[in-house]
py3Dmol code that shows the C-alpha trace and the ligand (Angstrom):
import py3Dmol

protein = """\
ATOM      1  CA  UNK A   1      92.963  13.134  95.977  1.00  0.00           C
ATOM      2  CA  UNK A   2      92.255  16.085  93.720  1.00  0.00           C
ATOM      3  CA  UNK A   3      92.111  15.295  90.003  1.00  0.00           C
ATOM      4  CA  UNK A   4      94.120  17.898  88.076  1.00  0.00           C
ATOM      5  CA  UNK A   5      92.107  20.379  86.045  1.00  0.00           C
ATOM      6  CA  UNK A   6      93.499  22.241  83.042  1.00  0.00           C
ATOM      7  CA  UNK A   7      91.344  24.983  81.551  1.00  0.00           C
ATOM      8  CA  UNK A   8      92.043  27.091  78.495  1.00  0.00           C
ATOM      9  CA  UNK A   9      90.995  30.725  78.503  1.00  0.00           C
ATOM     10  CA  UNK A  10      90.712  31.831  74.895  1.00  0.00           C
ATOM     11  CA  UNK A  11      89.925  35.425  75.930  1.00  0.00           C
ATOM     12  CA  UNK A  12      88.670  37.577  73.014  1.00  0.00           C
ATOM     13  CA  UNK A  13      90.192  35.428  70.288  1.00  0.00           C
ATOM     14  CA  UNK A  14      88.967  33.183  67.459  1.00  0.00           C
ATOM     15  CA  UNK A  15      86.351  33.436  64.765  1.00  0.00           C
ATOM     16  CA  UNK A  16      83.613  30.836  64.905  1.00  0.00           C
ATOM     17  CA  UNK A  17      85.380  28.726  62.268  1.00  0.00           C
ATOM     18  CA  UNK A  18      88.650  28.911  64.206  1.00  0.00           C
ATOM     19  CA  UNK A  19      86.843  28.055  67.429  1.00  0.00           C
ATOM     20  CA  UNK A  20      85.294  24.935  65.893  1.00  0.00           C
ATOM     21  CA  UNK A  21      88.609  23.797  64.469  1.00  0.00           C
ATOM     22  CA  UNK A  22      90.572  24.401  67.660  1.00  0.00           C
ATOM     23  CA  UNK A  23      87.980  22.756  69.903  1.00  0.00           C
ATOM     24  CA  UNK A  24      87.663  19.731  67.610  1.00  0.00           C
ATOM     25  CA  UNK A  25      91.447  19.290  67.579  1.00  0.00           C
ATOM     26  CA  UNK A  26      91.657  19.497  71.376  1.00  0.00           C
ATOM     27  CA  UNK A  27      88.791  17.013  71.694  1.00  0.00           C
ATOM     28  CA  UNK A  28      90.508  14.610  69.296  1.00  0.00           C
ATOM     29  CA  UNK A  29      93.706  14.710  71.345  1.00  0.00           C
ATOM     30  CA  UNK A  30      92.119  14.592  74.782  1.00  0.00           C
ATOM     31  CA  UNK A  31      91.343  10.887  75.050  1.00  0.00           C
ATOM     32  CA  UNK A  32      93.101   9.184  77.920  1.00  0.00           C
ATOM     33  CA  UNK A  33      94.220  12.308  79.758  1.00  0.00           C
ATOM     34  CA  UNK A  34      94.628  12.047  83.517  1.00  0.00           C
ATOM     35  CA  UNK A  35      93.161  15.501  84.110  1.00  0.00           C
ATOM     36  CA  UNK A  36      89.843  17.254  83.626  1.00  0.00           C
ATOM     37  CA  UNK A  37      89.964  19.622  80.657  1.00  0.00           C
ATOM     38  CA  UNK A  38      87.835  22.637  79.783  1.00  0.00           C
ATOM     39  CA  UNK A  39      87.840  25.329  77.127  1.00  0.00           C
ATOM     40  CA  UNK A  40      86.547  28.736  78.244  1.00  0.00           C
ATOM     41  CA  UNK A  41      85.522  30.392  75.012  1.00  0.00           C
ATOM     42  CA  UNK A  42      83.892  33.654  73.881  1.00  0.00           C
ATOM     43  CA  UNK A  43      80.113  33.759  74.413  1.00  0.00           C
ATOM     44  CA  UNK A  44      79.199  33.671  70.696  1.00  0.00           C
ATOM     45  CA  UNK A  45      81.154  30.448  70.177  1.00  0.00           C
ATOM     46  CA  UNK A  46      79.709  28.442  73.077  1.00  0.00           C
ATOM     47  CA  UNK A  47      77.242  26.539  70.890  1.00  0.00           C
ATOM     48  CA  UNK A  48      79.785  25.786  68.168  1.00  0.00           C
ATOM     49  CA  UNK A  49      82.378  24.604  70.676  1.00  0.00           C
ATOM     50  CA  UNK A  50      79.809  22.510  72.530  1.00  0.00           C
ATOM     51  CA  UNK A  51      79.109  20.732  69.229  1.00  0.00           C
ATOM     52  CA  UNK A  52      82.789  20.382  68.382  1.00  0.00           C
ATOM     53  CA  UNK A  53      83.671  18.625  71.674  1.00  0.00           C
ATOM     54  CA  UNK A  54      80.490  16.536  71.939  1.00  0.00           C
ATOM     55  CA  UNK A  55      81.302  12.954  72.920  1.00  0.00           C
ATOM     56  CA  UNK A  56      84.782  13.861  74.188  1.00  0.00           C
ATOM     57  CA  UNK A  57      86.094  14.428  77.702  1.00  0.00           C
ATOM     58  CA  UNK A  58      86.499  18.157  77.074  1.00  0.00           C
ATOM     59  CA  UNK A  59      84.222  20.473  79.035  1.00  0.00           C
ATOM     60  CA  UNK A  60      83.084  23.897  77.901  1.00  0.00           C
ATOM     61  CA  UNK A  61      83.198  27.101  79.905  1.00  0.00           C
ATOM     62  CA  UNK A  62      82.454  30.801  79.605  1.00  0.00           C
ATOM     63  CA  UNK A  63      84.710  33.645  80.675  1.00  0.00           C
ATOM     64  CA  UNK A  64      82.302  35.785  82.672  1.00  0.00           C
ATOM     65  CA  UNK A  65      78.702  35.945  83.912  1.00  0.00           C
ATOM     66  CA  UNK A  66      76.372  38.468  85.530  1.00  0.00           C
ATOM     67  CA  UNK A  67      74.765  37.894  88.910  1.00  0.00           C
ATOM     68  CA  UNK A  68      71.172  38.953  88.150  1.00  0.00           C
ATOM     69  CA  UNK A  69      68.800  36.322  86.771  1.00  0.00           C
ATOM     70  CA  UNK A  70      67.302  38.539  84.040  1.00  0.00           C
ATOM     71  CA  UNK A  71      66.175  42.051  83.252  1.00  0.00           C
ATOM     72  CA  UNK A  72      67.410  45.364  81.897  1.00  0.00           C
ATOM     73  CA  UNK A  73      71.162  44.673  81.950  1.00  0.00           C
ATOM     74  CA  UNK A  74      72.199  45.351  78.377  1.00  0.00           C
ATOM     75  CA  UNK A  75      75.055  43.176  77.216  1.00  0.00           C
ATOM     76  CA  UNK A  76      75.087  40.908  80.227  1.00  0.00           C
ATOM     77  CA  UNK A  77      74.608  37.117  80.338  1.00  0.00           C
ATOM     78  CA  UNK A  78      72.989  35.157  83.179  1.00  0.00           C
ATOM     79  CA  UNK A  79      73.888  31.812  84.713  1.00  0.00           C
ATOM     80  CA  UNK A  80      70.718  30.229  83.257  1.00  0.00           C
ATOM     81  CA  UNK A  81      71.682  31.395  79.766  1.00  0.00           C
ATOM     82  CA  UNK A  82      75.125  29.867  80.142  1.00  0.00           C
ATOM     83  CA  UNK A  83      73.928  26.642  81.728  1.00  0.00           C
ATOM     84  CA  UNK A  84      72.267  25.686  78.436  1.00  0.00           C
ATOM     85  CA  UNK A  85      75.680  25.661  76.808  1.00  0.00           C
ATOM     86  CA  UNK A  86      78.455  24.986  79.277  1.00  0.00           C
ATOM     87  CA  UNK A  87      79.502  23.664  82.653  1.00  0.00           C
ATOM     88  CA  UNK A  88      82.201  26.084  83.781  1.00  0.00           C
ATOM     89  CA  UNK A  89      82.546  29.834  84.092  1.00  0.00           C
ATOM     90  CA  UNK A  90      85.528  31.995  84.995  1.00  0.00           C
ATOM     91  CA  UNK A  91      84.787  34.601  87.669  1.00  0.00           C
ATOM     92  CA  UNK A  92      86.972  37.578  88.551  1.00  0.00           C
ATOM     93  CA  UNK A  93      89.721  37.177  85.951  1.00  0.00           C
ATOM     94  CA  UNK A  94      92.344  39.887  86.477  1.00  0.00           C
ATOM     95  CA  UNK A  95      91.493  41.400  83.084  1.00  0.00           C
ATOM     96  CA  UNK A  96      87.894  41.847  84.305  1.00  0.00           C
ATOM     97  CA  UNK A  97      89.232  43.454  87.468  1.00  0.00           C
ATOM     98  CA  UNK A  98      91.731  45.634  85.556  1.00  0.00           C
ATOM     99  CA  UNK A  99      89.648  46.788  82.571  1.00  0.00           C
ATOM    100  CA  UNK A 100      86.025  46.382  83.678  1.00  0.00           C
ATOM    101  CA  UNK A 101      86.030  47.512  87.273  1.00  0.00           C
ATOM    102  CA  UNK A 102      85.417  44.164  88.951  1.00  0.00           C
ATOM    103  CA  UNK A 103      86.021  44.092  92.678  1.00  0.00           C
ATOM    104  CA  UNK A 104      85.976  41.436  95.357  1.00  0.00           C
ATOM    105  CA  UNK A 105      82.364  42.495  96.001  1.00  0.00           C
ATOM    106  CA  UNK A 106      81.272  41.881  92.398  1.00  0.00           C
ATOM    107  CA  UNK A 107      83.230  38.633  92.334  1.00  0.00           C
ATOM    108  CA  UNK A 108      81.314  37.539  95.432  1.00  0.00           C
ATOM    109  CA  UNK A 109      77.939  38.364  93.837  1.00  0.00           C
ATOM    110  CA  UNK A 110      78.844  36.503  90.665  1.00  0.00           C
ATOM    111  CA  UNK A 111      80.134  33.523  92.612  1.00  0.00           C
ATOM    112  CA  UNK A 112      76.942  33.354  94.675  1.00  0.00           C
ATOM    113  CA  UNK A 113      74.865  33.340  91.478  1.00  0.00           C
ATOM    114  CA  UNK A 114      77.047  30.622  89.961  1.00  0.00           C
ATOM    115  CA  UNK A 115      76.905  28.437  93.065  1.00  0.00           C
ATOM    116  CA  UNK A 116      73.102  28.707  92.974  1.00  0.00           C
ATOM    117  CA  UNK A 117      73.161  27.494  89.355  1.00  0.00           C
ATOM    118  CA  UNK A 118      74.360  24.261  87.734  1.00  0.00           C
ATOM    119  CA  UNK A 119      77.605  25.962  86.655  1.00  0.00           C
ATOM    120  CA  UNK A 120      80.981  25.316  88.295  1.00  0.00           C
ATOM    121  CA  UNK A 121      83.112  28.418  88.918  1.00  0.00           C
ATOM    122  CA  UNK A 122      86.800  29.056  88.339  1.00  0.00           C
ATOM    123  CA  UNK A 123      87.517  32.018  90.612  1.00  0.00           C
ATOM    124  CA  UNK A 124      90.666  33.995  89.813  1.00  0.00           C
ATOM    125  CA  UNK A 125      92.852  35.688  92.402  1.00  0.00           C
ATOM    126  CA  UNK A 126      96.351  37.096  92.204  1.00  0.00           C
ATOM    127  CA  UNK A 127      98.556  40.020  93.100  1.00  0.00           C
ATOM    128  CA  UNK A 128      99.909  42.876  90.976  1.00  0.00           C
ATOM    129  CA  UNK A 129     103.658  43.262  90.504  1.00  0.00           C
ATOM    130  CA  UNK A 130     103.833  46.267  92.847  1.00  0.00           C
ATOM    131  CA  UNK A 131     101.901  44.329  95.468  1.00  0.00           C
ATOM    132  CA  UNK A 132     104.407  41.469  95.287  1.00  0.00           C
ATOM    133  CA  UNK A 133     107.360  43.851  95.322  1.00  0.00           C
ATOM    134  CA  UNK A 134     105.870  45.617  98.330  1.00  0.00           C
ATOM    135  CA  UNK A 135     105.575  42.325 100.213  1.00  0.00           C
ATOM    136  CA  UNK A 136     101.769  42.396 100.148  1.00  0.00           C
ATOM    137  CA  UNK A 137     101.065  39.199  98.201  1.00  0.00           C
ATOM    138  CA  UNK A 138      99.531  37.321 101.122  1.00  0.00           C
ATOM    139  CA  UNK A 139      97.429  40.310 102.220  1.00  0.00           C
ATOM    140  CA  UNK A 140      96.027  40.634  98.713  1.00  0.00           C
ATOM    141  CA  UNK A 141      95.326  36.927  98.345  1.00  0.00           C
ATOM    142  CA  UNK A 142      93.745  36.800 101.775  1.00  0.00           C
ATOM    143  CA  UNK A 143      91.427  39.706 100.939  1.00  0.00           C
ATOM    144  CA  UNK A 144      90.496  38.332  97.526  1.00  0.00           C
ATOM    145  CA  UNK A 145      89.743  34.868  98.907  1.00  0.00           C
ATOM    146  CA  UNK A 146      88.009  35.935 102.111  1.00  0.00           C
ATOM    147  CA  UNK A 147      85.839  38.586 100.442  1.00  0.00           C
ATOM    148  CA  UNK A 148      85.384  37.108  96.981  1.00  0.00           C
ATOM    149  CA  UNK A 149      84.510  33.631  98.214  1.00  0.00           C
ATOM    150  CA  UNK A 150      82.527  34.643 101.306  1.00  0.00           C
ATOM    151  CA  UNK A 151      78.883  33.801 101.941  1.00  0.00           C
ATOM    152  CA  UNK A 152      78.706  30.801  99.608  1.00  0.00           C
ATOM    153  CA  UNK A 153      78.858  27.087 100.208  1.00  0.00           C
ATOM    154  CA  UNK A 154      82.391  26.120  99.260  1.00  0.00           C
ATOM    155  CA  UNK A 155      82.767  22.626  97.831  1.00  0.00           C
ATOM    156  CA  UNK A 156      84.720  20.616  95.267  1.00  0.00           C
ATOM    157  CA  UNK A 157      82.621  22.368  92.573  1.00  0.00           C
ATOM    158  CA  UNK A 158      84.725  25.473  93.148  1.00  0.00           C
ATOM    159  CA  UNK A 159      88.118  25.886  91.483  1.00  0.00           C
ATOM    160  CA  UNK A 160      90.404  28.749  92.484  1.00  0.00           C
ATOM    161  CA  UNK A 161      92.963  29.979  89.946  1.00  0.00           C
ATOM    162  CA  UNK A 162      96.026  31.662  91.405  1.00  0.00           C
ATOM    163  CA  UNK A 163      97.176  34.013  88.680  1.00  0.00           C
ATOM    164  CA  UNK A 164      99.881  36.517  89.618  1.00  0.00           C
ATOM    165  CA  UNK A 165      98.905  39.423  87.383  1.00  0.00           C
ATOM    166  CA  UNK A 166     102.532  40.120  86.451  1.00  0.00           C
ATOM    167  CA  UNK A 167     102.772  36.631  84.919  1.00  0.00           C
ATOM    168  CA  UNK A 168      99.653  36.798  82.751  1.00  0.00           C
ATOM    169  CA  UNK A 169     100.416  37.129  79.061  1.00  0.00           C
ATOM    170  CA  UNK A 170     103.921  38.384  79.829  1.00  0.00           C
ATOM    171  CA  UNK A 171     105.944  35.236  79.220  1.00  0.00           C
ATOM    172  CA  UNK A 172     107.142  35.597  82.808  1.00  0.00           C
ATOM    173  CA  UNK A 173     106.178  32.656  84.990  1.00  0.00           C
ATOM    174  CA  UNK A 174     106.138  32.510  88.764  1.00  0.00           C
ATOM    175  CA  UNK A 175     109.036  30.496  90.112  1.00  0.00           C
ATOM    176  CA  UNK A 176     107.863  27.089  91.332  1.00  0.00           C
ATOM    177  CA  UNK A 177     108.486  28.154  94.972  1.00  0.00           C
ATOM    178  CA  UNK A 178     106.386  31.306  94.468  1.00  0.00           C
ATOM    179  CA  UNK A 179     103.528  29.360  92.874  1.00  0.00           C
ATOM    180  CA  UNK A 180     103.574  26.671  95.568  1.00  0.00           C
ATOM    181  CA  UNK A 181     103.796  29.188  98.412  1.00  0.00           C
ATOM    182  CA  UNK A 182     100.862  31.214  97.082  1.00  0.00           C
ATOM    183  CA  UNK A 183      98.687  28.170  96.382  1.00  0.00           C
ATOM    184  CA  UNK A 184      99.474  26.705  99.803  1.00  0.00           C
ATOM    185  CA  UNK A 185      98.588  30.043 101.389  1.00  0.00           C
ATOM    186  CA  UNK A 186      95.284  30.186  99.466  1.00  0.00           C
ATOM    187  CA  UNK A 187      94.414  26.662 100.644  1.00  0.00           C
ATOM    188  CA  UNK A 188      95.138  27.760 104.189  1.00  0.00           C
ATOM    189  CA  UNK A 189      92.759  30.697 103.830  1.00  0.00           C
ATOM    190  CA  UNK A 190      90.119  28.357 102.372  1.00  0.00           C
ATOM    191  CA  UNK A 191      90.641  25.991 105.303  1.00  0.00           C
ATOM    192  CA  UNK A 192      89.754  28.809 107.699  1.00  0.00           C
ATOM    193  CA  UNK A 193      86.512  29.278 105.757  1.00  0.00           C
ATOM    194  CA  UNK A 194      85.413  25.710 105.076  1.00  0.00           C
ATOM    195  CA  UNK A 195      87.654  23.360 107.078  1.00  0.00           C
ATOM    196  CA  UNK A 196      88.595  20.076 105.436  1.00  0.00           C
ATOM    197  CA  UNK A 197      86.605  20.911 102.301  1.00  0.00           C
ATOM    198  CA  UNK A 198      89.606  23.067 101.367  1.00  0.00           C
ATOM    199  CA  UNK A 199      91.465  19.862 100.592  1.00  0.00           C
ATOM    200  CA  UNK A 200      88.868  19.046  97.909  1.00  0.00           C
ATOM    201  CA  UNK A 201      89.053  22.439  96.208  1.00  0.00           C
ATOM    202  CA  UNK A 202      91.324  22.508  93.187  1.00  0.00           C
ATOM    203  CA  UNK A 203      93.756  25.392  92.913  1.00  0.00           C
ATOM    204  CA  UNK A 204      95.123  26.095  89.454  1.00  0.00           C
ATOM    205  CA  UNK A 205      98.199  28.118  88.655  1.00  0.00           C
ATOM    206  CA  UNK A 206      97.870  30.575  85.771  1.00  0.00           C
ATOM    207  CA  UNK A 207     100.417  32.878  84.198  1.00  0.00           C
ATOM    208  CA  UNK A 208     102.358  32.055  81.037  1.00  0.00           C
ATOM    209  CA  UNK A 209     102.027  28.291  81.455  1.00  0.00           C
ATOM    210  CA  UNK A 210     103.428  26.517  78.400  1.00  0.00           C
ATOM    211  CA  UNK A 211     104.540  23.066  77.297  1.00  0.00           C
ATOM    212  CA  UNK A 212     108.007  23.638  78.728  1.00  0.00           C
ATOM    213  CA  UNK A 213     107.155  24.792  82.250  1.00  0.00           C
ATOM    214  CA  UNK A 214     103.918  22.839  82.789  1.00  0.00           C
ATOM    215  CA  UNK A 215     105.427  19.642  84.217  1.00  0.00           C
ATOM    216  CA  UNK A 216     107.292  21.531  86.957  1.00  0.00           C
ATOM    217  CA  UNK A 217     104.360  23.749  87.893  1.00  0.00           C
ATOM    218  CA  UNK A 218     101.818  20.935  87.820  1.00  0.00           C
ATOM    219  CA  UNK A 219     103.928  18.717  90.059  1.00  0.00           C
ATOM    220  CA  UNK A 220     103.753  21.185  92.977  1.00  0.00           C
ATOM    221  CA  UNK A 221     101.782  19.793  95.927  1.00  0.00           C
ATOM    222  CA  UNK A 222      99.189  22.578  96.127  1.00  0.00           C
ATOM    223  CA  UNK A 223      98.900  23.193  92.359  1.00  0.00           C
ATOM    224  CA  UNK A 224      96.052  21.094  90.977  1.00  0.00           C
ATOM    225  CA  UNK A 225      96.133  22.187  87.378  1.00  0.00           C
ATOM    226  CA  UNK A 226      96.469  25.262  85.224  1.00  0.00           C
ATOM    227  CA  UNK A 227      94.469  28.102  83.751  1.00  0.00           C
ATOM    228  CA  UNK A 228      96.081  28.683  80.381  1.00  0.00           C
ATOM    229  CA  UNK A 229      95.714  31.780  78.216  1.00  0.00           C
ATOM    230  CA  UNK A 230      97.969  32.200  75.194  1.00  0.00           C
ATOM    231  CA  UNK A 231      99.096  28.588  74.985  1.00  0.00           C
ATOM    232  CA  UNK A 232      95.486  27.369  74.912  1.00  0.00           C
ATOM    233  CA  UNK A 233      95.160  28.807  71.398  1.00  0.00           C
ATOM    234  CA  UNK A 234      97.766  26.335  70.148  1.00  0.00           C
ATOM    235  CA  UNK A 235      96.545  22.742  70.049  1.00  0.00           C
ATOM    236  CA  UNK A 236      99.933  21.095  70.517  1.00  0.00           C
ATOM    237  CA  UNK A 237     100.935  23.388  73.388  1.00  0.00           C
ATOM    238  CA  UNK A 238      97.615  23.006  75.163  1.00  0.00           C
ATOM    239  CA  UNK A 239      97.555  19.216  74.856  1.00  0.00           C
ATOM    240  CA  UNK A 240     101.169  19.020  76.040  1.00  0.00           C
ATOM    241  CA  UNK A 241     100.168  21.002  79.137  1.00  0.00           C
ATOM    242  CA  UNK A 242      97.239  18.646  79.692  1.00  0.00           C
ATOM    243  CA  UNK A 243      99.544  15.640  79.370  1.00  0.00           C
ATOM    244  CA  UNK A 244     101.880  17.138  81.976  1.00  0.00           C
ATOM    245  CA  UNK A 245      99.069  16.957  84.543  1.00  0.00           C
ATOM    246  CA  UNK A 246      99.269  13.648  86.351  1.00  0.00           C
ATOM    247  CA  UNK A 247      96.672  12.365  88.757  1.00  0.00           C
TER     248      UNK A 247
END
"""
ligand_1 = """\
10
PEP
C 95.004 33.806 81.702
O 94.489 34.535 80.878
O 94.320 33.376 82.615
C 96.422 33.478 81.551
C 97.015 32.823 82.511
O 97.052 33.897 80.399
P 98.519 33.446 79.900
O 98.585 31.950 80.005
O 98.570 33.917 78.473
O 99.504 34.126 80.767
"""
view = py3Dmol.view(width=600, height=400)
view.addModel(protein, "pdb")
view.setStyle({"model": 0}, {"cartoon": {"style": "trace"}})
view.addModel(ligand_1, "xyz")
view.setStyle({"model": 1}, {"stick": {}})
view.zoomTo()
view.show()
């Protein structure tokens, strides 16, 4: 069985002092949870957060990575740099695709670099509102999965986050049937690529998950956890979401 995995994505929020406080509070409340938990924090706070959660069950992650090992790539961060500080890294978040020109091809390069490193990836996929309205959700998900996750050894190290873009940061959540249908479809696409290994790959739902809707979303058969944005900045909300995840 797949152990649920709840990850917070703090995006570009928190000062270092706030990051320490938030991470320490999550760590203090995380004992005894039935799920894996990670906090994906801004690059400058990785060291502080690593210290704040030391000795707890909370893992640390980054929000992006570059595929080259080193060199003249101003502003970029490599897998080796991150591996000193954290275990997880988000790849292909819709905000990276929307604002920073990421494509399925760049997602694939990043994923290949991550798989070759000690880091474990959380790969984000999801359709835009007009794509859903136009009936293209499955085409989009199929393309994102088949191209973004191609050419790498897929295993239980990989997490896929299904995040319908129209539900991210909007307060609008996918209906349980929509979330289940999309996650089931993604697992089917993964099965074509890696056979039975697809049943070991965790698929998170992301998009305005909060303490109120978490139990319903996390009980869906193909939803193995959540990627949480806004609510991960509030200790009580985030821990309530974690508690809603049952093994
Ligand atoms: C996200 O950033 O991945 C996300 C799902 O954000 P939110 O929970 O705020 O919708």
